[in-house]
SENUMAR-363306 format. One record per residue: residue number from 1; residue in one letter; chain; y negated, z, x of N, C-alpha, C in turn. Coordinates in steps of 0.2 Angstrom, whole numbers, plus 5000, padded with zeros to 4 digits. Atoms other than C-alpha are relative to their C-alpha. Example, Ala and Ser with C-alpha at 12.3 -4.5 7.8 and 13.67 -1.06 7.14 Angstrom:
(node 1, "A", "A", (5006, 5000, 5004), (5022, 5039, 5062), (4994, 5000, 5004)) (node 2, "S", "A", (5006, 4999, 4996), (5005, 5036, 5068), (4995, 5003, 4996)) 
# end
This chain:
(node 1, "M", "A", (5006, 4994, 5002), (5268, 5124, 4898), (4995, 4999, 5006)) (node 2, "A", "A", (5003, 5001, 4996), (5263, 5123, 4916), (4996, 4995, 5001)) (node 3, "R", "A", (5004, 5006, 5001), (5257, 5106, 4916), (4994, 5000, 4996)) (node 4, "E", "A", (5006, 4998, 5004), (5246, 5111, 4902), (4995, 5004, 5002)) (node 5, "T", "A", (5004, 4995, 4997), (5239, 5125, 4909), (4995, 4997, 5007)) (node 6, "N", "A", (5004, 5004, 4995), (5234, 5114, 4926), (4996, 4994, 4997)) (node 7, "G", "A", (5005, 5004, 5003), (5226, 5102, 4914), (4995, 5001, 4998)) (node 8, "L", "A", (5004, 4996, 5004), (5217, 5114, 4906), (4995, 5002, 5006)) (node 9, "M", "A", (5003, 4997, 4995), (5212, 5122, 4921), (4994, 4993, 5005)) (node 10, "M", "A", (5005, 5005, 4998), (5207, 5105, 4928), (4994, 4998, 4997)) (node 11, "R", "A", (5007, 5002, 5004), (5195, 5100, 4915), (4996, 5005, 4998)) (node 12, "A", "A", (5004, 4997, 4999), (5188, 5116, 4915), (4995, 5001, 5007)) (node 13, "G", "A", (5003, 5002, 4993), (5185, 5114, 4934), (4993, 4995, 4999)) (node 14, "L", "A", (5005, 5006, 5001), (5177, 5097, 4930), (4993, 5002, 4997)) (node 15, "A", "A", (5006, 4997, 5005), (5166, 5104, 4916), (4995, 5005, 5005)) (node 16, "L", "A", (5003, 4997, 4997), (5161, 5118, 4928), (4995, 4995, 5006)) (node 17, "V", "A", (5003, 5004, 4995), (5156, 5105, 4943), (4994, 4995, 4996)) (node 18, "G", "A", (5006, 5005, 5003), (5147, 5094, 4929), (4995, 5004, 4999)) (node 19, "A", "A", (5006, 4996, 5002), (5136, 5109, 4923), (4997, 5002, 5007)) (node 20, "V", "A", (5004, 5000, 4994), (5132, 5112, 4942), (4995, 4996, 5001)) (node 21, "V", "A", (5003, 5005, 4998), (5127, 5096, 4944), (4994, 4998, 4996)) (node 22, "L", "A", (5004, 5001, 5005), (5117, 5095, 4929), (4994, 5005, 5002)) (node 23, "G", "A", (5005, 4992, 4999), (5109, 5112, 4933), (4995, 4999, 5006)) (node 24, "A", "A", (5004, 5002, 4995), (5103, 5106, 4950), (4995, 4995, 4998)) (node 25, "A", "A", (5005, 5006, 5001), (5095, 5089, 4942), (4995, 5003, 4996)) (node 26, "A", "A", (5005, 4999, 5007), (5086, 5098, 4928), (4993, 5003, 5003)) (node 27, "P", "A", (5006, 4999, 4998), (5073, 5105, 4940), (4995, 4994, 5002)) (node 28, "A", "A", (5003, 5004, 4998), (5068, 5089, 4947), (4999, 4995, 4995)) (node 29, "M", "A", (5003, 5003, 5008), (5068, 5080, 4928), (4994, 5005, 4999)) (node 30, "A", "A", (5007, 4998, 5003), (5055, 5094, 4925), (4994, 4999, 5003)) (node 31, "Q", "A", (5006, 5001, 4995), (5044, 5090, 4940), (4998, 4992, 4999)) (node 32, "D", "A", (5004, 5006, 5002), (5044, 5071, 4934), (4996, 5001, 4994)) (node 33, "S", "A", (5004, 5000, 5006), (5039, 5076, 4918), (4994, 5002, 4999)) (node 34, "T", "A", (5006, 5000, 4999), (5024, 5083, 4924), (4995, 4996, 5002)) (node 35, "A", "A", (5004, 5007, 4998), (5020, 5068, 4934), (4997, 4996, 4995)) (node 36, "A", "A", (5002, 5005, 5004), (5021, 5058, 4920), (4995, 5002, 4996)) (node 37, "K", "A", (5007, 4999, 5005), (5009, 5068, 4909), (4993, 4999, 5003)) (node 38, "V", "A", (5006, 4999, 4997), (4996, 5067, 4922), (4996, 4993, 4998)) (node 39, "D", "A", (5003, 5005, 5003), (4985, 5052, 4915), (4992, 5001, 5001)) (node 40, "P", "A", (5008, 5000, 4996), (4968, 5052, 4925), (4995, 4997, 4996)) (node 41, "Q", "A", (5003, 5005, 5002), (4953, 5046, 4917), (4993, 5004, 5004)) (node 42, "I", "A", (5006, 4997, 4997), (4934, 5048, 4924), (4993, 4996, 4997)) (node 43, "T", "A", (5006, 5003, 5002), (4916, 5044, 4920), (4996, 5000, 5006)) (node 44, "A", "A", (5004, 4998, 4995), (4903, 5041, 4932), (4993, 4997, 4999)) (node 45, "E", "A", (5007, 5001, 5002), (4884, 5039, 4932), (4996, 5003, 5006)) (node 46, "A", "A", (5004, 5000, 4995), (4870, 5037, 4944), (4993, 5001, 4999)) (node 47, "L", "A", (5008, 5000, 5003), (4852, 5042, 4939), (4996, 5001, 5005)) (node 48, "K", "A", (5006, 5001, 4993), (4836, 5037, 4949), (4997, 5007, 4999)) (node 49, "R", "A", (5005, 4996, 4997), (4825, 5050, 4957), (4995, 4997, 5007)) (node 50, "A", "A", (5004, 5003, 4995), (4812, 5048, 4969), (5004, 4999, 5007)) (node 51, "A", "A", (4998, 5000, 4993), (4822, 5053, 4985), (5008, 4996, 4999)) (node 52, "G", "A", (4993, 5004, 5000), (4839, 5043, 4978), (5004, 5002, 4994)) (node 53, "P", "A", (4996, 4999, 5004), (4853, 5045, 4966), (5001, 5006, 4998)) (node 54, "N", "A", (4998, 4993, 5002), (4858, 5060, 4957), (5007, 4998, 4996)) (node 55, "I", "A", (4994, 5004, 5003), (4876, 5055, 4954), (5005, 5007, 4998)) (node 56, "L", "A", (4996, 4995, 5004), (4887, 5064, 4941), (5008, 4995, 4998)) (node 57, "I", "A", (4993, 5002, 5001), (4907, 5061, 4941), (5003, 5004, 4996)) (node 58, "K", "A", (4995, 4996, 5003), (4918, 5069, 4927), (5006, 4997, 5000)) (node 59, "G", "A", (4994, 5003, 5000), (4936, 5067, 4926), (5005, 5006, 4996)) (node 60, "K", "A", (4995, 4996, 5004), (4952, 5074, 4915), (5005, 4996, 5001)) (node 61, "G", "A", (4993, 5002, 5001), (4969, 5072, 4914), (5004, 4999, 5006)) (node 62, "F", "A", (4998, 4999, 4993), (4973, 5076, 4933), (5005, 5004, 5001)) (node 63, "T", "A", (4995, 4996, 4999), (4986, 5087, 4940), (4997, 5008, 5000)) (node 64, "P", "A", (5003, 4993, 5001), (4981, 5106, 4936), (5001, 5003, 5005)) (node 65, "G", "A", (5002, 4997, 4994), (4974, 5114, 4950), (5002, 4995, 5005)) (node 66, "G", "A", (4998, 5005, 4995), (4979, 5098, 4960), (4993, 4998, 5004)) (node 67, "S", "A", (5007, 5004, 4997), (4967, 5090, 4973), (4999, 4994, 4998)) (node 68, "V", "A", (5002, 5006, 5003), (4957, 5077, 4968), (4995, 4997, 5006)) (node 69, "R", "A", (5005, 5004, 4997), (4949, 5064, 4981), (4996, 4995, 4997)) (node 70, "I", "A", (5004, 5006, 5002), (4934, 5054, 4978), (4995, 4997, 5004)) (node 71, "V", "A", (5004, 5004, 4996), (4926, 5040, 4986), (4997, 4995, 4997)) (node 72, "G", "A", (5004, 5006, 5003), (4913, 5026, 4983), (5000, 4994, 5005)) (node 73, "S", "A", (5002, 5004, 4996), (4910, 5010, 4990), (4994, 4999, 5003)) (node 74, "N", "A", (5008, 4999, 4996), (4894, 5006, 5001), (4995, 4997, 4994)) (node 75, "P", "A", (5006, 5001, 5005), (4879, 5009, 4991), (4997, 4993, 5002)) (node 76, "P", "A", (5004, 5006, 4997), (4866, 4994, 4992), (4997, 5002, 5007)) (node 77, "G", "A", (5004, 4998, 4993), (4857, 4993, 5010), (5006, 5005, 5003)) (node 78, "A", "A", (4997, 4996, 4994), (4871, 5005, 5017), (5007, 4996, 5004)) (node 79, "S", "A", (4993, 5004, 4996), (4885, 5000, 5030), (5007, 5003, 4999)) (node 80, "T", "A", (4993, 4995, 5000), (4897, 5014, 5026), (5001, 5002, 4993)) (node 81, "P", "A", (4998, 4997, 5007), (4907, 5020, 5010), (4998, 5008, 4998)) (node 82, "L", "A", (5002, 4994, 5001), (4903, 5036, 5001), (5006, 5004, 5001)) (node 83, "N", "A", (4996, 4997, 5000), (4914, 5048, 5005), (5000, 5008, 4998)) (node 84, "F", "A", (5000, 4993, 5003), (4914, 5065, 4993), (5006, 5006, 5002)) (node 85, "G", "A", (4992, 4995, 4998), (4932, 5073, 5000), (5004, 5001, 4995)) (node 86, "T", "A", (4996, 4999, 5004), (4943, 5081, 4991), (4998, 5006, 4996)) (node 87, "I", "A", (5002, 4995, 5003), (4940, 5094, 4977), (5005, 5003, 4995)) (node 88, "K", "A", (4996, 4999, 5005), (4950, 5104, 4965), (4999, 5000, 4992)) (node 89, "A", "A", (5000, 4999, 5005), (4954, 5101, 4949), (5002, 5006, 4996)) (node 90, "D", "A", (4999, 4994, 5002), (4954, 5115, 4936), (5006, 5001, 4997)) (node 91, "S", "A", (4994, 4998, 5002), (4967, 5124, 4927), (5003, 4995, 4994)) (node 92, "T", "A", (5000, 5006, 5006), (4967, 5109, 4912), (5001, 4993, 5004)) (node 93, "G", "A", (4998, 5007, 4995), (4966, 5095, 4926), (4994, 4997, 5000)) (node 94, "S", "A", (5005, 5001, 5000), (4948, 5094, 4923), (4995, 5000, 5007)) (node 95, "F", "A", (5006, 5000, 4996), (4933, 5091, 4936), (4994, 4997, 4999)) (node 96, "T", "A", (5007, 5004, 5003), (4914, 5087, 4937), (4997, 5002, 5007)) (node 97, "L", "A", (5001, 5002, 4993), (4907, 5082, 4954), (4993, 4999, 4997)) (node 98, "R", "A", (5007, 5000, 5001), (4887, 5084, 4955), (4998, 4998, 5006)) (node 99, "K", "A", (5001, 5001, 4991), (4880, 5075, 4972), (4992, 4997, 4999)) (node 100, "E", "A", (5007, 5006, 4998), (4861, 5069, 4977), (5002, 4997, 5006)) (node 101, "E", "A", (5000, 5004, 4995), (4861, 5056, 4988), (4994, 4997, 5001)) (node 102, "A", "A", (5006, 5002, 4997), (4847, 5048, 4999), (5000, 4993, 4998)) (node 103, "C", "A", (5003, 5008, 5001), (4840, 5031, 4996), (5003, 4996, 5006)) (node 104, "T", "A", (4996, 5003, 4995), (4849, 5018, 5005), (4997, 4994, 5001)) (node 105, "T", "A", (5004, 5006, 4998), (4837, 5003, 5003), (4992, 5000, 4996)) (node 106, "D", "A", (5006, 5001, 5003), (4820, 4998, 4998), (5000, 4991, 4999)) (node 107, "D", "A", (4998, 5008, 5001), (4827, 4979, 4996), (5000, 4999, 4992)) (node 108, "V", "A", (4999, 4999, 5007), (4825, 4977, 4977), (5006, 4994, 5000)) (node 109, "N", "A", (4996, 5005, 5000), (4837, 4960, 4980), (5006, 5004, 5001)) (node 110, "Q", "A", (4991, 4998, 4999), (4852, 4972, 4986), (5000, 5004, 4994)) (node 111, "L", "A", (4999, 4994, 5006), (4849, 4984, 4969), (5005, 4997, 4996)) (node 112, "G", "A", (4996, 5002, 5005), (4860, 4972, 4959), (5008, 5000, 5001)) (node 113, "R", "A", (4993, 4999, 4997), (4875, 4977, 4970), (5002, 5006, 4995)) (node 114, "R", "A", (4997, 4993, 5002), (4887, 4990, 4960), (5003, 5004, 5005)) (node 115, "V", "A", (4996, 4995, 4995), (4895, 5005, 4968), (5006, 5002, 4995)) (node 116, "E", "A", (4994, 4998, 5003), (4912, 5008, 4963), (5003, 5006, 5005)) (node 117, "F", "A", (4997, 4995, 4998), (4920, 5026, 4963), (5008, 4999, 4998)) (node 118, "T", "A", (4993, 4998, 5000), (4938, 5029, 4966), (5003, 5007, 5000)) (node 119, "V", "A", (4999, 4994, 5000), (4945, 5044, 4961), (5008, 5000, 5000)) (node 120, "T", "A", (4993, 5001, 4998), (4964, 5048, 4967), (5002, 5008, 4999)) (node 121, "D", "A", (4995, 4994, 5000), (4976, 5062, 4961), (5004, 5000, 5006)) (node 122, "E", "A", (4996, 4999, 4995), (4983, 5068, 4977), (5007, 5001, 4999)) (node 123, "T", "A", (4994, 4999, 5002), (4999, 5074, 4968), (5005, 4994, 5000)) (node 124, "T", "A", (4995, 5006, 5003), (5004, 5059, 4960), (4998, 4991, 5003)) (node 125, "K", "A", (5003, 5007, 4996), (4993, 5046, 4970), (4997, 4995, 4994)) (node 126, "K", "A", (5004, 5006, 5004), (4986, 5038, 4954), (4994, 5001, 4999)) (node 127, "A", "A", (5005, 5000, 4999), (4971, 5032, 4955), (4995, 4997, 4996)) (node 128, "V", "A", (5003, 5005, 5004), (4956, 5026, 4944), (4993, 4999, 5001)) (node 129, "K", "A", (5008, 5004, 4998), (4939, 5018, 4945), (4995, 4999, 4995)) (node 130, "A", "A", (5007, 5000, 5005), (4921, 5018, 4937), (4995, 4997, 5004)) (node 131, "R", "A", (5004, 5004, 4997), (4908, 5007, 4942), (4991, 5002, 4997)) (node 132, "V", "A", (5005, 4999, 5001), (4889, 5011, 4942), (4995, 4994, 5003)) (node 133, "D", "A", (5006, 5005, 4997), (4872, 5000, 4944), (4998, 5003, 5008)) (node 134, "G", "A", (5004, 4997, 4993), (4864, 5001, 4962), (4994, 5001, 4999)) (node 135, "G", "A", (5006, 4998, 4999), (4848, 5003, 4957), (4997, 5008, 5001)) (node 136, "P", "A", (5003, 4993, 4998), (4847, 5022, 4958), (4999, 5001, 5008)) (node 137, "W", "A", (4999, 4998, 4995), (4849, 5020, 4977), (4994, 4995, 5005)) (node 138, "G", "A", (5006, 5003, 4998), (4833, 5010, 4979), (4995, 5005, 5001)) (node 139, "C", "A", (5006, 4995, 5000), (4817, 5020, 4986), (4995, 4997, 4997)) 
# end
């Protein structure tokens, strides 16, 4: 009978160890499932105005309340890329960025170049891109 008791106690002890290990892993699995639900999407537009483009970038599917980094390639005639820095997504993982930029060229031959925006979810490092025509950067 002592052997049966030891066997039961051993099995109970292993079950307890298994429960502790599984319990410790559960929060990590919950974090991974949150990251898996992040599916960033953006739209971008640049509208021409006399002094340069009026840029509108909208995003959804980012980490709720998380940081979002927004950069753009060199506009036509510019030697440096656009850097709009980091903004916060709202509680649903959405954001809207409106920005007025200055003209960068008066050379119509350069206006065919597109500007590519890259938006990165800083929590998951997932990045998405959108392109706009370079025309609005012309003076």
